[in-house]
C-alpha positions, 0 to 999 in steps of 0.5 A, a space after each residue: 502449519 501451512 499458510 498460503 501466500 497468493 500473488 500473480 507473479 510466478 516468481 515469489 516476491 522477496 517478502 514471501 521469501 523472508 516470511 518463509 525463512 522467518 516463518 519456521 520460528 513461528 510454526 508456519 510453512 509458507 506455500 506460495 502459489 498463483 491463482 492459476 495454481 489452484 485446482 477448483 475441482 479437488 481443492 489442491 494447489 501446485 505451489 512452491 515451498 522454500 526449503 534448503 535455500 530454494 523454492 521447491 514444487 509442492 502439491 498440497 491441499 489449499 491452506 486454511 489461512 491465505 495471505 492474499 495480495 491485492 493483485 490477485 483480485 481482478 476480473 480474470 480471477 473472480 471465480 478463483 477469489 470467490 472460491 477462496 472466500 468460501 474455503 479459506 480465511 483471507 488476510 485481505 479481500 479487495 471486495 467493497 474497496 472504495 475508489 478514490 472519489 468515493 473515499 473522499 466522500 465517505 471521509 467527509 461524513 466522518 467528524 474525526 477525519 473530514 478536515 483531511 478531505 480534498 474537495 473532489 467530484 467525478 469528472 462527468 463533463 467539461 462543465 464540472 472541470 470548468 466549475 472546479 477551475 473557477 472555484 479553486 484556480 488549480 486542480 488535479 485530474 486523475 483516474 478514479 482507480 489508477 495506481 502508481 501515479 499514472 495519467 495524472 494531470 494538473 490544470 491551472 487557470 491564469 486569466 484566459 490561459 490554462 497551464 496543463 502539467 503532466 509528469 515533467 512537462 507543461 503546456 499553455 492552452 487556450 479555452 478551445 484547446 483545453 476543451 479538445 484535451 478534455 474530449 480527446 483524453 478525459 471524456 468517457 474515461 473514469 476520471 475525477 477532479 480535485 482541488 490541487 493541494 500545494 504539497 511542495 518542498 521549499 524547492 518547489 518539488 511535489 511530495 507526499 508522506 507514505 505511511 505503511 500500516 499493518 496489523 500486529 500480534 494483537 490485531 491492532 493497526 501499527 506503523 510499519 514504515 513512514 517516509 516522504 516521497 519527493 518527485 524531483 523534476 516532476 510537475 504533479 506526482 511524487 510517486 518515485 516510480 517516475 523518478 525522485 527520492 525518499 526521505 525519513 520523516 524527521 529530517 524532511 519535516 524539520 527542513 521544510 516546516 521548521 518549528 511546526 515539524 513536531 506537531 505535524 509528525 505527531 498528527 501523521 502518526 495519529 492518523 496512521 493508527 486511527 483512519 484504517 479502522 474507519 477504512 475497514 468499516 467502509 470496506 467491511 472485508 478483511 484488510 491486513 495492510 494499507 498504504 496511506 498517502 498524505 499531503 501537507 500544504 504550506 500552512 502545515 495542514 494535512 490532506 488524504 490523497 489516497 489509501 491503497 490496499 496492499 501497499 508495496 513493501 519493497 522498502 520494509 521487507 523485514 518489518 512487513 514479514 515480521 508483522 504479517 507472521 504475528 498477524 497470522 498468529 492472531 488470526 489463528 487464535 481468534 478467528 472461529 474457523 481457524 481456532 478449530 484447527 489450532 489444536 493441530 498446530 505445534 507451537 514453538 515457544 521461544 524463551 528469552 535465552 534463545 532470542 540471541 540464537 534466533 536473531 543470529 539465525 535471521 542475520 545469517 539468512 539475511 546475509 545470504 539474501 544480500 549476497 544473492 544476485 536477485 537481491 542486488 538487482 532490486 532496490 537497495 533500500 531494505 532494512 533488517 536493522 530494526 529487527 537485528 538491533 540489540 
């Protein structure tokens, strides 16, 4: 069965390649394409199919099931995404996704999660900024819909002096200069202001916990990867696109929270597999994977910084590929529009005695990827170990 994989990049990402390789053993053939590759007049796509270690051009009917990336949904692709909603089953639809400010408000009404909420408000005036500073002393100002930690500012009030932090720099401002900063950089833009959560290591570096969750073979949310991002040298953000490092959860928590680490770790895992269902309820449109960004203050209390659609999978390519292929199976067996074509799918039941052969196949394909130039140029943080281990 053909499964579509849509993204804005002309070059298929690594997860598409690994999904295409593994997909053969699940009965799937991945057709990669961009929004511009779809012909809305006849329902065909000019895509790419991975064959004999190479992406090769293919023209075919739009697949019934499409793995859609968040980047595919933008103002320039509205007509195309509307067409996809009408003619395919999407693994993800960006429609109705709450922005950062709205998400905090929605969670504040949920008994199970309101303790994770950070006091927040849309920054509509300088008066709002002053009110938050007077109440909390330190605040964070960030775009309502921004990504990758861009344009995030920290502002702290110390008597009559304001400390403005951005990336690796700090500036001391008086009241007039703070007002000028607001007028020149924040006024008229879509920003929000939040109480600053002091989520910092013992060395003072900002950090957060990124948890990537995906749906599995049963359509349930599971943890694909959990890791901590430390913004070494940064004043506010811990996003590693600005520099910094990552750490596995257990050693990080043990080093920074001592005897509390087990309770914090368990709470992180509980949040990861429960809050996505509430997020889906808010959104009301298909969602297959999410990135949860969680902060932890010095008391060990947890706070939700963000929930991101279609979180980056560079650090968990193999895990992500396996889970998405299994979720395709779930959709085919449960979605009413896909069940109609299920009889045309040739199933490949792999028995236990064949698992070693299948595992060796994946390892050989993985070894080819590792030796390729494209792999060497990307971040060396990908793991196949969880899948290849005995």
